[in-house]
C-alpha positions as CSV (number, residue, x, y, z in Angstrom):
1,X,23.1,1.2,20.4
2,X,20.6,1.0,17.5
3,X,18.7,3.9,15.9
4,X,15.0,3.0,15.4
5,X,12.3,5.0,13.7
6,X,8.8,4.2,14.9
7,X,5.7,5.3,13.1
8,X,2.3,5.4,14.6
9,X,-0.9,5.8,12.5
10,X,-4.1,7.6,13.3
11,X,-5.8,4.8,15.2
12,X,-2.6,4.4,17.3
13,X,-2.8,8.0,18.5
14,X,-6.6,8.3,18.3
15,X,-7.1,9.4,21.9
16,X,-5.2,10.7,24.9
17,X,-5.0,7.2,26.4
18,X,-3.6,5.8,23.1
19,X,-1.0,8.6,23.0
20,X,0.0,7.6,26.5
21,X,0.2,4.0,25.3
22,X,2.6,5.1,22.5
23,X,4.7,6.9,25.1
24,X,5.0,3.7,27.1
25,X,6.2,1.8,24.0
26,X,8.8,4.5,23.2
27,X,10.0,4.3,26.9
28,X,10.4,0.5,26.5
29,X,12.6,1.0,23.4
30,X,14.7,3.6,25.2
31,X,15.1,1.2,28.2
32,X,16.5,-1.3,25.7
33,X,19.2,1.2,24.9
34,X,17.9,2.5,21.5
35,X,17.8,6.0,20.1
36,X,14.3,6.6,18.9
37,X,12.7,8.9,16.3
38,X,8.9,8.8,16.4
39,X,6.8,9.7,13.4
40,X,3.1,10.3,14.0
41,X,-0.1,10.8,11.9
42,X,-3.0,13.0,12.9
43,X,-5.4,11.5,15.4
44,X,-7.9,9.3,13.6
45,X,-10.6,11.2,11.8
46,X,-8.9,14.6,12.2
47,X,-7.6,14.9,8.6
48,X,-11.1,14.1,7.3
49,X,-12.6,16.7,9.7
50,X,-10.2,19.4,8.5
51,X,-11.0,18.6,4.8
52,X,-14.7,18.8,5.5
53,X,-14.2,22.3,7.0
54,X,-12.3,23.4,3.9
55,X,-15.1,22.0,1.6
56,X,-17.7,23.8,3.6
57,X,-16.1,27.0,2.4
58,X,-15.1,25.9,-1.1
59,X,-15.9,22.5,-2.7
60,X,-12.5,22.7,-4.4
61,X,-10.2,24.3,-1.9
62,X,-7.0,26.0,-3.0
63,X,-4.3,23.2,-2.7
64,X,-1.7,25.3,-1.0
65,X,-4.1,26.5,1.7
66,X,-5.5,23.0,2.1
67,X,-2.0,21.7,2.9
68,X,-1.6,24.5,5.4
69,X,-4.8,23.4,7.0
70,X,-4.5,19.6,7.1
71,X,-0.8,19.7,8.3
72,X,-2.1,21.1,11.6
73,X,-3.5,17.6,12.5
74,X,0.0,16.1,12.9
75,X,1.2,19.2,14.8
76,X,-1.4,18.5,17.5
77,X,-0.2,14.9,17.8
78,X,3.5,15.7,18.1
79,X,2.9,18.2,20.9
80,X,0.7,15.8,22.8
81,X,3.1,12.9,22.5
82,X,6.0,15.0,23.6
83,X,4.0,16.0,26.7
84,X,3.2,12.3,27.4
85,X,6.9,11.4,27.0
86,X,8.0,14.2,29.3
87,X,5.5,12.8,31.9
88,X,7.2,9.4,31.5
89,X,10.5,11.2,32.4
90,X,11.9,11.0,28.9
91,X,13.4,14.2,27.3
92,X,11.6,14.7,24.1
93,X,11.3,17.4,21.4
94,X,8.7,17.8,18.6
95,X,9.4,19.0,15.1
96,X,7.1,19.8,12.1
97,X,8.2,18.6,8.7
98,X,9.4,22.1,7.8
99,X,11.5,22.4,11.0
100,X,13.6,19.4,10.1
101,X,13.6,20.5,6.5
102,X,11.9,17.5,4.8
103,X,12.3,19.1,1.4
104,X,9.6,18.2,-1.2
105,X,8.6,19.3,-4.6
106,X,5.7,21.8,-4.9
107,X,2.9,19.3,-5.9
108,X,0.5,20.4,-3.1
109,X,-1.6,17.6,-1.5
110,X,0.6,14.9,-3.2
111,X,4.2,16.1,-2.8
112,X,7.2,13.8,-3.1
113,X,10.2,14.0,-0.8
114,X,13.4,15.3,-2.5
115,X,15.8,15.5,0.4
116,X,16.0,15.5,4.2
117,X,18.5,17.6,6.3
118,X,19.1,15.3,9.3
119,X,21.3,17.8,11.2
120,X,18.7,19.1,13.6
121,X,17.5,15.6,14.4
122,X,21.0,14.3,15.0
123,X,21.8,17.2,17.4
124,X,18.6,16.4,19.4
125,X,19.5,12.6,19.5
126,X,23.0,13.5,20.7
127,X,21.4,15.4,23.6
128,X,19.7,12.2,24.6
129,X,16.2,13.3,23.4
130,X,13.4,11.3,21.8
131,X,12.7,13.1,18.5
132,X,9.0,13.3,17.5
133,X,8.4,14.3,13.9
134,X,5.1,15.2,12.2
135,X,4.5,12.7,9.4
136,X,2.7,13.4,6.1
137,X,4.2,16.8,5.6
138,X,7.2,18.7,4.3
139,X,8.3,22.1,2.9
140,X,9.1,23.1,-0.7
141,X,12.1,25.2,-1.8
142,X,9.9,28.4,-1.5
143,X,9.1,27.6,2.2
144,X,5.5,26.5,1.5
145,X,4.0,23.7,3.7
146,X,3.3,20.6,1.6
147,X,1.6,17.3,2.3
148,X,2.5,13.8,0.9
149,X,-1.0,12.4,0.2
150,X,-2.9,9.7,2.0
151,X,-0.7,7.3,4.0
152,X,2.2,9.8,3.6
153,X,3.3,9.3,7.2
154,X,4.6,5.8,6.3
155,X,6.8,7.5,3.6
156,X,8.0,10.1,6.1
157,X,9.1,7.4,8.5
158,X,11.0,5.4,5.8
159,X,12.6,8.5,4.3
160,X,13.9,9.6,7.8
161,X,15.2,6.0,8.4
162,X,17.0,6.1,5.0
163,X,18.4,9.6,5.5
164,X,19.7,8.9,9.1
165,X,20.7,5.3,8.3
166,X,18.5,3.8,11.0
167,X,18.8,0.2,11.9
168,X,15.1,-0.5,11.5
169,X,11.9,1.4,10.6
170,X,8.9,0.1,12.6
171,X,5.4,0.8,11.3
172,X,2.9,0.4,14.1
173,X,-0.7,-0.2,12.9
174,X,-3.9,-1.8,14.1
175,X,-2.8,-5.3,12.8
176,X,0.1,-7.3,14.2
177,X,1.9,-8.0,10.9
178,X,1.4,-9.2,7.3
179,X,-0.7,-12.3,7.0
180,X,-0.8,-15.1,4.4
181,X,-4.2,-13.6,3.5
182,X,-7.0,-11.7,5.1
183,X,-7.8,-13.4,8.4
184,X,-11.5,-12.2,8.0
185,X,-11.7,-14.6,5.0
186,X,-9.5,-17.4,6.2
187,X,-9.5,-17.5,10.0
188,X,-6.4,-19.8,10.0
189,X,-4.3,-17.3,8.0
190,X,-0.8,-17.1,9.5
191,X,1.3,-14.1,10.3
192,X,4.5,-14.1,8.3
193,X,7.8,-13.6,10.1
194,X,9.4,-12.2,7.0
195,X,8.4,-11.2,3.5
196,X,10.5,-9.6,0.7
197,X,10.1,-6.0,-0.5
198,X,9.1,-7.4,-3.9
199,X,6.4,-9.6,-2.5
200,X,5.1,-6.8,-0.3
201,X,4.9,-4.5,-3.3
202,X,2.9,-7.1,-5.2
203,X,0.6,-7.7,-2.2
204,X,0.0,-4.0,-1.7
205,X,-0.7,-3.4,-5.4
206,X,-3.0,-6.4,-5.6
207,X,-5.3,-5.4,-2.7
208,X,-3.5,-5.9,0.6
209,X,-3.8,-2.6,2.5
210,X,-1.3,-3.0,5.3
211,X,1.3,-0.5,4.0
212,X,1.3,2.4,1.6
213,X,3.0,1.3,-1.7
214,X,5.2,4.3,-1.9
215,X,6.7,3.6,1.5
216,X,7.6,0.0,0.5
217,X,9.2,1.3,-2.8
218,X,11.2,3.8,-0.8
219,X,12.4,1.2,1.7
220,X,13.4,-1.2,-1.0
221,X,15.3,1.5,-2.9
222,X,17.3,2.6,0.1
223,X,17.6,-0.8,1.8
224,X,15.7,0.2,5.0
225,X,14.5,-2.9,7.0
226,X,10.8,-2.4,7.6
227,X,8.8,-4.1,10.4
228,X,5.0,-4.1,10.7
229,X,3.8,-4.3,14.3
230,X,0.6,-3.8,16.3
231,X,0.2,-0.8,18.5
232,X,-2.2,-2.7,20.7
233,X,-0.5,-6.0,21.4
234,X,3.0,-7.3,21.9
235,X,4.7,-9.4,19.2
236,X,7.5,-9.6,16.7
237,X,5.4,-8.4,13.7
238,X,6.6,-9.0,10.2
239,X,10.0,-8.0,8.9
240,X,10.1,-6.8,5.2
241,X,13.5,-7.3,3.8
242,X,15.6,-8.5,0.9
243,X,15.4,-12.0,-0.4
244,X,17.5,-14.6,1.5
245,X,18.3,-18.2,0.8
246,X,15.7,-19.6,3.2
247,X,12.9,-17.8,1.2
248,X,13.7,-20.0,-1.8
249,X,12.1,-22.9,0.1
250,X,8.7,-21.2,0.2
251,X,6.7,-21.4,-3.0
252,X,3.9,-18.9,-2.0
253,X,4.1,-16.3,0.7
254,X,0.5,-15.0,0.4
255,X,-2.8,-14.6,-1.3
256,X,-4.1,-11.1,-2.2
257,X,-7.5,-10.3,-3.6
258,X,-9.3,-7.4,-5.0
259,X,-13.1,-7.0,-5.1
260,X,-13.1,-3.8,-7.1
261,X,-12.7,-5.4,-10.6
262,X,-14.8,-5.2,-13.8
263,X,-14.1,-6.7,-17.2
264,X,-15.0,-5.6,-20.7
265,X,-14.9,-7.5,-24.0
266,X,-15.1,-6.3,-27.6
267,X,-15.8,-9.1,-30.0
268,X,-15.0,-9.3,-33.7
269,X,-12.5,-6.5,-34.1
270,X,-10.3,-6.4,-37.2
271,X,-7.2,-8.5,-36.6
272,X,-4.6,-6.0,-37.7
273,X,-1.8,-3.8,-36.3
274,X,-2.9,-0.8,-34.2
275,X,-6.3,-2.1,-33.1
276,X,-5.2,-2.7,-29.5
277,X,-3.8,0.9,-29.4
278,X,-7.1,2.3,-30.7
279,X,-9.2,0.4,-28.1
280,X,-6.9,1.1,-25.1
281,X,-5.9,4.6,-26.3
282,X,-9.5,5.8,-26.0
283,X,-9.8,4.3,-22.5
284,X,-6.5,5.8,-21.4
285,X,-7.4,9.2,-22.6
286,X,-10.4,9.1,-20.2
287,X,-7.8,8.5,-17.4
288,X,-9.0,5.0,-16.8
289,X,-6.3,2.5,-15.7
290,X,-6.4,-0.9,-17.4
291,X,-5.1,-3.9,-15.5
292,X,-5.3,-7.4,-17.1
293,X,-5.5,-7.7,-20.9
294,X,-6.2,-10.8,-23.1
295,X,-6.4,-11.0,-26.9
296,X,-7.7,-14.2,-28.5
297,X,-6.2,-15.8,-31.6
298,X,-7.6,-14.3,-34.7
299,X,-10.1,-16.1,-36.9
300,X,-11.7,-14.9,-40.2
301,X,-9.4,-11.8,-39.9
302,X,-11.1,-10.8,-36.6
303,X,-10.2,-11.2,-32.9
304,X,-11.7,-10.7,-29.5
305,X,-10.2,-8.4,-26.9
306,X,-10.8,-8.4,-23.1
307,X,-9.5,-6.2,-20.4
308,X,-10.2,-5.3,-16.7
309,X,-10.7,-1.9,-15.1
310,X,-11.6,-0.7,-11.6
311,X,-15.2,-1.3,-10.9
312,X,-15.8,2.5,-10.3
313,X,-14.7,3.1,-14.0
314,X,-16.9,0.3,-15.4
315,X,-19.8,2.4,-16.8
316,X,-17.5,5.1,-18.3
317,X,-15.3,2.4,-19.9
318,X,-18.3,0.5,-21.3
319,X,-19.6,3.7,-22.9
320,X,-16.2,4.5,-24.5
321,X,-15.8,0.9,-25.7
322,X,-19.2,1.0,-27.4
323,X,-18.2,4.1,-29.3
324,X,-14.9,2.5,-30.3
325,X,-16.7,-0.6,-31.5
326,X,-18.8,1.4,-33.9
327,X,-15.7,3.0,-35.4
328,X,-14.1,-0.4,-35.8
329,X,-17.2,-2.2,-37.0
330,X,-16.8,-4.7,-34.2
331,X,-19.5,-7.4,-33.7
332,X,-20.4,-6.8,-30.1
333,X,-19.4,-5.3,-26.7
334,X,-20.1,-7.0,-23.4
335,X,-19.1,-6.4,-19.8
336,X,-19.3,-7.8,-16.3
337,X,-18.8,-5.9,-13.0
338,X,-19.4,-8.9,-10.8
339,X,-15.9,-10.3,-10.9
340,X,-12.9,-10.4,-8.5
341,X,-9.2,-11.0,-8.8
342,X,-7.3,-13.5,-6.7
343,X,-3.5,-13.5,-6.8
344,X,-0.8,-15.9,-5.5
345,X,2.4,-14.1,-4.6
346,X,5.8,-15.6,-3.8
347,X,9.5,-15.2,-4.8
348,X,9.7,-19.0,-4.6
349,X,7.8,-19.2,-7.9
350,X,11.1,-18.4,-9.6
351,X,12.6,-21.8,-8.5
352,X,9.5,-24.0,-8.2
353,X,7.6,-25.4,-11.1
354,X,3.9,-26.5,-10.9
355,X,2.5,-23.6,-9.0
356,X,0.0,-22.7,-11.7
357,X,-1.1,-26.3,-12.0
358,X,-1.8,-26.6,-8.3
359,X,-3.7,-23.3,-8.4
360,X,-5.9,-24.3,-11.3
361,X,-6.6,-27.8,-9.9
362,X,-7.6,-26.3,-6.5
363,X,-10.1,-23.9,-8.1
364,X,-11.4,-26.6,-10.5
365,X,-12.0,-29.0,-7.6
366,X,-14.4,-26.4,-6.1
367,X,-16.1,-25.9,-9.5
368,X,-14.7,-22.4,-9.9
369,X,-14.3,-21.3,-13.5
370,X,-11.3,-19.1,-14.4
371,X,-12.2,-16.1,-16.6
372,X,-8.8,-14.6,-17.1
373,X,-5.2,-15.4,-16.1
374,X,-2.2,-13.1,-15.8
375,X,1.3,-14.0,-14.6
376,X,4.6,-12.3,-13.7
377,X,7.8,-13.7,-12.3
378,X,6.5,-13.8,-8.7
379,X,2.7,-13.8,-9.1
380,X,-0.2,-15.5,-10.7
381,X,-3.6,-13.7,-10.9
382,X,-6.9,-15.1,-11.9
383,X,-10.3,-13.5,-12.5
384,X,-13.3,-15.4,-11.2
385,X,-17.0,-14.7,-10.5
386,X,-17.5,-12.5,-7.4
387,X,-19.6,-15.2,-5.6
388,X,-16.5,-17.5,-5.6
389,X,-14.1,-15.1,-3.9
390,X,-14.1,-16.5,-0.4
391,X,-14.3,-20.1,-1.5
392,X,-11.4,-19.6,-3.9
393,X,-9.2,-17.9,-1.4
394,X,-9.8,-20.6,1.2
395,X,-9.2,-23.4,-1.4
396,X,-5.9,-21.9,-2.4
397,X,-4.8,-21.2,1.2
398,X,-5.4,-24.9,1.9
399,X,-3.9,-26.2,-1.4
400,X,-0.6,-24.5,-0.7
401,X,-0.6,-25.3,3.1
402,X,-0.2,-21.7,4.0
403,X,-1.5,-22.2,7.6
404,X,1.7,-24.3,8.2
405,X,5.1,-22.7,8.8
């Protein structure tokens, strides 16, 4: 008998009918002989509604009291789901994060899980019950209710699976798995049967929004097999696991992209030690994250320095860079907030040469100019003009035959 943790997000429990649908899925897993722990989010839109109520009283609500408020969304869902399971003839019991002692630090609204006491859950499972746990919440050492930040229910599910040594953690969403790229851009994009933790982390950080990054990190750290499935249709989904020998045959697993990019360039800065620190230090002090960085070869004792930031930070970063340019007697500052980043991801890059060449040729054949390039062991990212995003993704998807298994 396997122990399975199933997690259902807000859209999966967004109405009474959908909660009944979840109960039917749980019943099916039980009929297959599995023990089941279910982790649920608040019904879709509920957390936002509660935050708006808080802000109607105070634009900057007290974080402790905000956690007390928003944690009630999940409490509604666990009770309703247990009622639906009991209607299906399944013994079930609901628990808040505090009741099963999901111990967190005291960083209200963005707490991190420190420990889980699985005793109460194990006792309920031994009694033959389906255990339903509120996601997204925990309790600190002083007994205060805490929440884990947006997408925290994924982390709750993975942490429970790790603590109780579950055989699999299944994340049910509104998509039926992880795809080679966004099917809205490339209709022939293919659902992947498997992907490594490493690849999934890269995809998530580069723009793929299927899973919360923290939950993937957690699963990789504690070796919890993760499966992404659809709440609304049957299927095997995508298994996220450690690298196996078969995966070496695949050069590229997927293409991620990010529309929220902007680039800044400072021309003619003194080519001497400490200049990069002065440029990026000022940007970092303004709490602006820098992504890709390129420094050109120096000429006439000067160099050019280019970096990318999130598009929302573009104006602020440009202002800071102009002030830095004056201090450094730089020649010029320029910027562009009409760029995008396209990234190839695949553990197969480690053992396959020629990936970059194929990528650059495919883009060149479409007349797409590459503005910046960044590489790591399992990814290659390029910055191109925004207007070429969809054309570029489609060209690369075709060049690497990602529609074929």
